[in-house]
N, C-alpha and C positions, 0 to 999 in steps of 0.2 A: 676247138675238139667239135665235132659233131654230136647230135642225140645220141644217135648207132653206138658212137665210140664213149661214150660215159663209163666211167667206173661201176662197178657196184655201190662201191662205199658211197661215193658220190650220189648215185640215185637215190640209196637207202638215207642217206642224209637229207635229202631232199624229202622224201615222203614222210620221215616222222619230224620235220620242222612244220609243215604244214598246217595252218591250224582246223580244226576239227567241230567249231562250233555250229550248229546249225544244219539246214540239208540244204545249202547252196553248193551243188557239185562241180560249178562251171571250172575249177580248176582240172577237171579232169579232160578239159577241150585238147585234144589231141593228143592226150593219154589215154585214155580209156573211152569206149562207147558201151550204151544201153540202150537197144531196142525199146521203145517206148508202146505200152499196153496201146491198143485200136479206141478203146473207148475216150482217151483225152481225159482223166480224172479230175485237173483241176477244172477246166473249163466247163465239163459237166456239173462241178460243184458251183460253180458262179451262177449258172442258170437256175438251179435249186434256191442258191442264196436270193436269187433275185425276186423268189416269191416267197420266201419266208418271213417272220414277224421276228422270230427270236433264236437265234444260231450258235451250235457250241462246237468249237473246233477240239477234238481229247488229242492228245500226244502231238502239239502242232509243232515241236523243235523249235527251230530260231523265227519259224511262222511265215517263211517266203511263200508255201503253196498257198495257206488260208489269205495272205494279202493278195496272191493273183488270183483267186477265185473272187474274192470282194473287189478289186480291182474288175474282172469282170462283169461282174454285179450292179457294178454303179450304172445308174445314180440310185435303182433300186435296191435298197439293201436292207437287212433287218434291223429294227430298232434297238434292240437286246443283242449282243454280241457278247460273247466270252469263249474262251480258249484256257486247254490245261496243259502244262509241262512239269516234268519233274525231274530234268538235270540243271542246276543253278546256272552255268554260263547261258543254253539255251534260254529260261527265263529271263535273263538279263536282255537277250538279243531280241525277243520274239517281243517282250514290252514295250521296246525303242522302235521297231517294227511297225505295230499294230495298234498302240494305244492313239497314233495318230487317225485311226479308222474306228476308233472309237471302243477297240475291243479291250475285255477287261482279260490280262491275261492271270492265271491262279495258280500259285506253285502246289502241285499236288503231287504227292509222292507215287511212284508205280507200285499198282496197288490196294493205294487206297480206295475208299468210295468216292464218287465222284461228289465234289463239295457244292451242291447245289439242289433245292428243293424237289420235291416231288409236280410232274409237269411243267418243267419251265419252257421248255425249247418245242417246236415245233422241227426244227431240223437238229440232225446229229451229225456231224462229218468226224475223217478219222483218215489219215494217208498212211498205212504201214504201223497201227499198233501192235504193241507186241503182245498183247494178250487180250482181246476185246473184254471187257466188264459187261456180258449181255443183260443181267439181271439190274445193273448200275442205268445202262444205255434204257431199257425199256422203263424203266422207273422215272427219267428225268422225260421224257419224250412224253407231249399231249397226246391225247387220246387222237389219232390221225397222223401221228408226227410222222415221219423219215428218218432214217439213221442210213447214210449214204458213205461208202467209205471203199478203199480201196488197201488191201489185206497182201500183206507178202505168203507166197502159198509154201507149199512142203517142197522139202530140199533144194530150196532157192541157192543157186550159185555152189551146188553142193560139189561139182567139179575142183572147183579152189579150195573150198573150205577140207574135202578130204584130202588135199595135198598135204596140208599142215594137221591135221587130226587121225589122218586114218579110215580106213570105212565104217560107217556111222551104224549104229544100229538101226534095223526099222523102224522101231517107234519112236526113232528122232528123226528119220527120212521123211514117216510119215505125219511130224506133227505139220500146222496151220492146216490140217486137210479142210477143202471145202465144205465137203459133204460133212463131218463133222461139226462145223461150224455154226451149218446151217440148221443143224440138229440142237447145236447148244441155244443159239437165238430162237429157236422155235420152243425149245422149254421155257424159255425166260418169258415167250408170250407173244413172239414178234412173228408177224407174218411175212413172208420170202416175196419179194416184188420181183427181184433180179438176182442171178448169181453167173458169171461169166467168167472164165477162168482163161490166163494163157503161158506157154513159155516163150522168154525172150533173150534173144541173143546177147551176149555181153562181151567183148573183147579188152584185153588190157596189154597196153603196147611196150611197157616199160615196168621194172619193179618199183620202183617210186610209185605209179598209180595203182600196184596191189597193197605198198604198204601203206598209204594213205587211206583206201579204201578198209582194208583190216583194222586201222585205227579210227576209222568216224562211225563204221559199223560192227560197233563193237561185239555185237552177239553172235557175228560168222565164228570167229576162233577166240571165243571169252580169255581173256586175259593178254591178248596178244602184245608181243614187241618184238621189235625188228631183232634185239639182243638174244631173246627167247629162240626164235623162230630162224636166226642166222643160216643152217645147213640148208634147211627147207627153201629158203628165200634164195641160197647161190644157186642150188639147183635150179630152180623157178629160172631165176636170173638168164642163166650158161642156157634152158630150153629155147627162151625167150629171142635172144640172140641167136638161135641156130635156126628155130620153127618160124618166127614171127612171133606175132600176136597170141595169148594164152585166151583160149573162148571156153566162158561157162555160159550156163543158161539159168536167168531168174525165172521166177515163178511168179505170177499176181493173180489176186481174183478182184474182181468188181460186186461190192454187196448192196442192195438197197432191198429195206427190211423196214414195214411198218409195223407200229402199233395200233390196233385195231381201233377205230372209233367206235364211242360211245353208240350203242344203241337206241334209237328215240321209246 
């Protein structure tokens, strides 16, 4: 039986069985694609790590992106390295991956204050934070220190989200707005050095990829299970078989902010 002929039940079972720990998306190869932002976040983060002395990665996931950036920075890596993560399976995975590079991974609950002393880091990184703690970021940065991060933008992949949840209120669609985040960062005392935004094409080639994506990126359809959304999944499966890959568009923005240096 070819991939195109596999049954709905078989594909859903596969998408449900794939482990969701970490931020390794290699399983999606040949099943789904997402265009990458033009700025190349991980490599750009590596360049900044090569110039830093103390760095923190917030919400590191399984540590894969931070690990890549640290490898790109070698041999000039900060002497002090730390990362935070809230989800227990990812804490374990990130610790195993990052400890050999000298990174201390801290189990920090989502929404809790950053567990570090004031002015500890000259570089704070984050890739796709749930909700940036601008006050905390400003507090742990040294004067002249930099926050460099890639954020998820407004209505990201909502073509897919609204198939399951229906049309969303404008307040929900406008969440994660980069202009609003800019204002929040400035209110916390940070200076915005750069802010770029892009929308990027995504394609889902089978329903297994949709199931795994919604299990892995849990905030897209909160409480998602294949059983709870079987009618929507069946309809989308038929649509993909008839029309080809389902297309959505992710939203990303690149933030670079600085804590002002002390005046002489």
